[in-house]
KOLRO-63550 format. One record per residue (C-alpha): residue number from 0; residue in three letters; chain; x, y, z. Coordinates in Angstrom, 3 decimals, always signed. Each point is the difference from the previous one (the first is absolute). Layout:
N
+-----+---------+--------+----------+----------+----------+
| num | residuo | cadena |        u |        v |        w |
+-----+---------+--------+----------+----------+----------+
| NUM |     ALA |      A |        X |        Y |        Z |
...
+-----+---------+--------+----------+----------+----------+
END
This chain:
162
+-----+---------+--------+----------+----------+----------+
| num | residuo | cadena |        u |        v |        w |
+-----+---------+--------+----------+----------+----------+
|   0 |     MET |      A |   -2.351 |  -15.081 |   -5.450 |
|   1 |     PRO |      A |   +0.045 |   +2.804 |   +2.427 |
|   2 |     VAL |      A |   -0.544 |   -0.744 |   +3.831 |
|   3 |     VAL |      A |   -3.081 |   +2.048 |   +0.889 |
|   4 |     PRO |      A |   -0.736 |   +0.885 |   +3.493 |
|   5 |     PRO |      A |   -3.479 |   -0.663 |   +1.340 |
|   6 |     GLN |      A |   -2.229 |   +3.077 |   +0.002 |
|   7 |     CYS |      A |   -0.347 |   +1.736 |   +3.298 |
|   8 |     PRO |      A |   -1.743 |   +3.259 |   +0.697 |
|   9 |     VAL |      A |   +1.838 |   +2.729 |   +2.116 |
|  10 |     GLN |      A |   -1.459 |   -1.744 |   +3.130 |
|  11 |     CYS |      A |   -1.002 |   -3.517 |   +0.118 |
|  12 |     SER |      A |   -1.212 |   -2.251 |   +2.608 |
|  13 |     VAL |      A |   +0.471 |   -3.359 |   -1.539 |
|  14 |     GLU |      A |   +3.763 |   +0.072 |   -1.027 |
|  15 |     GLY |      A |   +1.162 |   +2.286 |   +2.805 |
|  16 |     GLU |      A |   -0.387 |   +3.210 |   +1.958 |
|  17 |     TYR |      A |   +1.317 |   +2.113 |   -2.792 |
|  18 |     CYS |      A |   +0.855 |   -0.780 |   -3.580 |
|  19 |     VAL |      A |   +1.191 |   +2.327 |   -2.928 |
|  20 |     VAL |      A |   +0.577 |   -1.126 |   -3.648 |
|  21 |     ALA |      A |   +1.707 |   +2.517 |   -2.280 |
|  22 |     ARG |      A |   +0.405 |   -0.725 |   -3.700 |
|  23 |     ARG |      A |   +1.396 |   +1.941 |   -3.064 |
|  24 |     ASN |      A |   -2.580 |   +1.614 |   -2.195 |
|  25 |     ASP |      A |   -0.202 |   -2.117 |   -3.009 |
|  26 |     SER |      A |   -2.857 |   +1.590 |   -1.903 |
|  27 |     LEU |      A |   +1.126 |   -0.932 |   -3.382 |
|  28 |     GLY |      A |   +0.599 |   -3.685 |   +0.573 |
|  29 |     ALA |      A |   +2.263 |   -2.508 |   -1.757 |
|  30 |     CYS |      A |   -2.516 |   -0.241 |   -2.985 |
|  31 |     GLY |      A |   -0.061 |   +3.832 |   -0.338 |
|  32 |     ARG |      A |   +3.779 |   +0.259 |   +0.243 |
|  33 |     ARG |      A |   +0.458 |   -2.580 |   -2.801 |
|  34 |     LEU |      A |   -2.489 |   +1.661 |   -2.159 |
|  35 |     ALA |      A |   +1.618 |   +3.501 |   +0.489 |
|  36 |     PHE |      A |   +3.400 |   -1.562 |   -0.806 |
|  37 |     GLY |      A |   -1.270 |   -1.673 |   -3.129 |
|  38 |     LEU |      A |   -1.689 |   +3.246 |   -1.259 |
|  39 |     ALA |      A |   +3.079 |   +2.043 |   +0.630 |
|  40 |     ALA |      A |   +2.360 |   -2.604 |   -1.505 |
|  41 |     GLY |      A |   -2.209 |   -0.363 |   -2.998 |
|  42 |     VAL |      A |   -0.197 |   +3.697 |   -0.671 |
|  43 |     SER |      A |   +3.794 |   +0.436 |   +0.388 |
|  44 |     LEU |      A |   +0.673 |   -2.955 |   -2.355 |
|  45 |     VAL |      A |   -2.504 |   +1.389 |   -2.628 |
|  46 |     LEU |      A |   +1.726 |   +3.458 |   +0.071 |
|  47 |     GLY |      A |   +3.458 |   -1.399 |   +0.007 |
|  48 |     THR |      A |   -0.897 |   -2.106 |   -3.088 |
|  49 |     ALA |      A |   -1.526 |   +3.011 |   -1.681 |
|  50 |     PHE |      A |   +3.115 |   +2.030 |   +0.528 |
|  51 |     VAL |      A |   +2.151 |   -2.847 |   -1.293 |
|  52 |     ALA |      A |   -2.199 |   -0.146 |   -3.065 |
|  53 |     ALA |      A |   +0.507 |   +3.756 |   -0.377 |
|  54 |     GLY |      A |   +3.793 |   -0.458 |   +0.176 |
|  55 |     ALA |      A |   +0.571 |   +1.153 |   +3.669 |
|  56 |     TRP |      A |   +1.305 |   -3.463 |   +1.151 |
|  57 |     PRO |      A |   +1.623 |   +1.223 |   +3.264 |
|  58 |     VAL |      A |   -3.539 |   +0.522 |   +1.415 |
|  59 |     LEU |      A |   -0.730 |   -3.703 |   +0.300 |
|  60 |     PRO |      A |   +2.770 |   -1.008 |   +2.354 |
|  61 |     TRP |      A |   -1.045 |   +2.808 |   +2.381 |
|  62 |     SER |      A |   -3.543 |   -1.307 |   -0.190 |
|  63 |     LEU |      A |   +1.333 |   -3.355 |   +1.214 |
|  64 |     VAL |      A |   +2.026 |   +1.687 |   +2.655 |
|  65 |     GLU |      A |   -3.191 |   +1.743 |   +1.025 |
|  66 |     ILE |      A |   -2.022 |   -3.329 |   +0.124 |
|  67 |     ALA |      A |   +2.734 |   -1.687 |   +2.073 |
|  68 |     ALA |      A |   -0.067 |   +2.855 |   +2.505 |
|  69 |     LEU |      A |   -3.831 |   -0.228 |   +0.257 |
|  70 |     ALA |      A |   +0.207 |   -3.725 |   +0.424 |
|  71 |     GLY |      A |   +2.508 |   +0.386 |   +2.792 |
|  72 |     ALA |      A |   -1.973 |   +2.501 |   +1.809 |
|  73 |     LEU |      A |   -3.246 |   -2.062 |   -0.286 |
|  74 |     ALA |      A |   +1.933 |   -3.069 |   +1.192 |
|  75 |     TYR |      A |   +0.990 |   +1.921 |   +3.186 |
|  76 |     VAL |      A |   -3.592 |   +1.288 |   +0.542 |
|  77 |     GLU |      A |   -1.344 |   -3.546 |   -0.509 |
|  78 |     ARG |      A |   +2.609 |   -1.485 |   +2.675 |
|  79 |     ARG |      A |   -1.137 |   +2.648 |   +2.476 |
|  80 |     ALA |      A |   -3.730 |   +0.039 |   -0.632 |
|  81 |     HIS |      A |   -0.740 |   -2.805 |   +2.446 |
|  82 |     ASP |      A |   +1.765 |   +1.572 |   +2.977 |
|  83 |     TRP |      A |   -1.762 |   +0.214 |   +3.283 |
|  84 |     GLU |      A |   +0.504 |   +0.527 |   +3.706 |
|  85 |     ARG |      A |   -1.988 |   -1.344 |   +2.881 |
|  86 |     LEU |      A |   +0.128 |   +0.919 |   +3.745 |
|  87 |     THR |      A |   -1.943 |   -2.088 |   +2.411 |
|  88 |     VAL |      A |   -0.353 |   +0.333 |   +3.773 |
|  89 |     ASN |      A |   -1.299 |   -3.199 |   +1.412 |
|  90 |     GLY |      A |   +0.039 |   -0.454 |   +3.772 |
|  91 |     ASP |      A |   +3.603 |   +0.699 |   +1.150 |
|  92 |     ARG |      A |   +1.532 |   -0.346 |   -3.517 |
|  93 |     LEU |      A |   +0.709 |   +2.746 |   -2.584 |
|  94 |     ILE |      A |   +0.509 |   -1.565 |   -3.387 |
|  95 |     VAL |      A |   +1.271 |   +1.891 |   -3.024 |
|  96 |     GLU |      A |   +0.052 |   -1.722 |   -3.411 |
|  97 |     ARG |      A |   +1.169 |   +1.477 |   -3.302 |
|  98 |     MET |      A |   +0.009 |   -1.473 |   -3.507 |
|  99 |     SER |      A |   +2.448 |   +2.037 |   -2.119 |
| 100 |     ALA |      A |   +1.072 |   -0.923 |   -3.531 |
| 101 |     GLY |      A |   -1.150 |   -3.717 |   +0.567 |
| 102 |     ARG |      A |   +1.688 |   -0.336 |   +3.370 |
| 103 |     LEU |      A |   -1.948 |   -0.551 |   +3.242 |
| 104 |     TRP |      A |   +1.445 |   +1.553 |   +3.113 |
| 105 |     ARG |      A |   -1.474 |   -0.495 |   +3.513 |
| 106 |     ARG |      A |   +0.968 |   +1.254 |   +3.517 |
| 107 |     GLU |      A |   -1.824 |   -0.664 |   +3.282 |
| 108 |     TRP |      A |   +0.459 |   +1.580 |   +3.334 |
| 109 |     ASN |      A |   -1.610 |   +0.316 |   +3.406 |
| 110 |     ARG |      A |   -2.173 |   +3.035 |   -0.604 |
| 111 |     HIS |      A |   +0.760 |   +1.507 |   +3.457 |
| 112 |     TRP |      A |   +3.690 |   +0.235 |   -0.859 |
| 113 |     VAL |      A |   -0.578 |   +1.808 |   -3.277 |
| 114 |     ARG |      A |   +0.618 |   +3.785 |   -0.171 |
| 115 |     VAL |      A |   -1.649 |   +1.842 |   -2.901 |
| 116 |     THR |      A |   +1.718 |   +3.060 |   -1.472 |
| 117 |     ALA |      A |   -0.021 |   +1.931 |   -3.153 |
| 118 |     GLY |      A |   +2.824 |   -1.290 |   -2.402 |
| 119 |     PRO |      A |   +1.913 |   +1.851 |   -2.647 |
| 120 |     ARG |      A |   -1.894 |   +1.783 |   -2.820 |
| 121 |     THR |      A |   -0.150 |   -2.210 |   -3.105 |
| 122 |     GLY |      A |   -0.286 |   +1.708 |   -3.376 |
| 123 |     ARG |      A |   -3.223 |   +2.126 |   -0.365 |
| 124 |     ARG |      A |   -1.584 |   -1.653 |   +2.973 |
| 125 |     GLY |      A |   +0.085 |   +0.953 |   +3.536 |
| 126 |     PRO |      A |   +2.001 |   -1.837 |   +2.537 |
| 127 |     VAL |      A |   -0.734 |   -3.660 |   +0.184 |
| 128 |     LEU |      A |   -0.775 |   -1.707 |   +3.392 |
| 129 |     LEU |      A |   +3.042 |   -1.431 |   +1.608 |
| 130 |     LEU |      A |   -0.659 |   -2.905 |   +2.450 |
| 131 |     GLN |      A |   +2.920 |   -0.900 |   +2.454 |
| 132 |     ALA |      A |   +0.273 |   -2.788 |   +2.375 |
| 133 |     GLY |      A |   +2.900 |   -2.104 |   +1.386 |
| 134 |     GLY |      A |   +2.647 |   +1.763 |   -2.089 |
| 135 |     GLU |      A |   -1.842 |   -0.748 |   -3.213 |
| 136 |     ALA |      A |   -1.940 |   +2.720 |   -2.089 |
| 137 |     CYS |      A |   -2.193 |   -0.159 |   -3.012 |
| 138 |     GLU |      A |   -1.956 |   +2.509 |   -1.947 |
| 139 |     PHE |      A |   -3.635 |   -0.191 |   -0.782 |
| 140 |     GLY |      A |   -2.393 |   +2.189 |   -1.882 |
| 141 |     GLY |      A |   +1.857 |   +0.559 |   -3.200 |
| 142 |     LEU |      A |   -3.061 |   -0.863 |   -1.926 |
| 143 |     LEU |      A |   -2.445 |   +2.031 |   +2.083 |
| 144 |     ALA |      A |   -1.313 |   +3.408 |   -0.689 |
| 145 |     ASP |      A |   +1.217 |   +2.664 |   +2.512 |
| 146 |     ASP |      A |   -3.260 |   +0.328 |   +1.843 |
| 147 |     ALA |      A |   -0.337 |   -3.752 |   +0.369 |
| 148 |     ARG |      A |   +3.448 |   -0.322 |   +1.310 |
| 149 |     HIS |      A |   -0.708 |   +2.601 |   +2.800 |
| 150 |     GLU |      A |   -3.174 |   -1.925 |   +0.854 |
| 151 |     VAL |      A |   +1.989 |   -3.372 |   +0.224 |
| 152 |     LYS |      A |   +2.727 |   +1.831 |   +2.076 |
| 153 |     ARG |      A |   -2.639 |   +1.202 |   +2.516 |
| 154 |     ALA |      A |   -1.471 |   -3.492 |   +0.216 |
| 155 |     LEU |      A |   +3.246 |   -1.718 |   +0.376 |
| 156 |     THR |      A |   +1.240 |   +2.367 |   +2.677 |
| 157 |     ARG |      A |   -3.243 |   -0.642 |   +1.967 |
| 158 |     LEU |      A |   +0.290 |   -3.817 |   -0.447 |
| 159 |     THR |      A |   +3.673 |   -0.259 |   +0.928 |
| 160 |     ALA |      A |   -0.197 |   +2.180 |   +2.912 |
| 161 |     ARG |      A |   +1.202 |   -1.694 |   +3.138 |
+-----+---------+--------+----------+----------+----------+
END
C-alpha cells in the first residue's frame, strides 16, 4: 500500500505557510495498465499461435519475448506510478519528503539556513531546484512542470530570505 501524502494546495494556512505536492501523471491507472497488457498479450499470443498453425513456429518464441518485455516495462511503470514529492514550510522549518519506488525519504532544515538554486538539468525537463543547507543538498521539483517549478523557486527564495 503506497504512502500517500495529505493533500495540500500551493499555499495552505492549516498545515504550514507554504506547501507543494507533486505527483507523477498516472492517467491510465493500474486497472488500465493491466487491461492494456492483457489485450496486447492476448493479441500477440493469438497471432503467434496462428503462425505456428501455418508452419512458422519461430514466431511464437518471439511473441513470448515481446510479452515478457512488455510485462517488465509495465512493472517498472507500476512501481513508479505512486511516486510523489512534498515541500512544506512551517514556521522556521523547511521539510522535504519524497516517496520514490516505495521508499520514503525525509529531510528537515531551518528555513533561514536554506539556499535555493537551480540544480542540474534532468532529461527533458528544465533544471530542478537544489536546496542546500548545512553541507547537505537535495533536489526538489523533478515531478513539477517547468512553470510550476519557477513559481516554487520564487516563493521559496522569498520564504527563505534572511
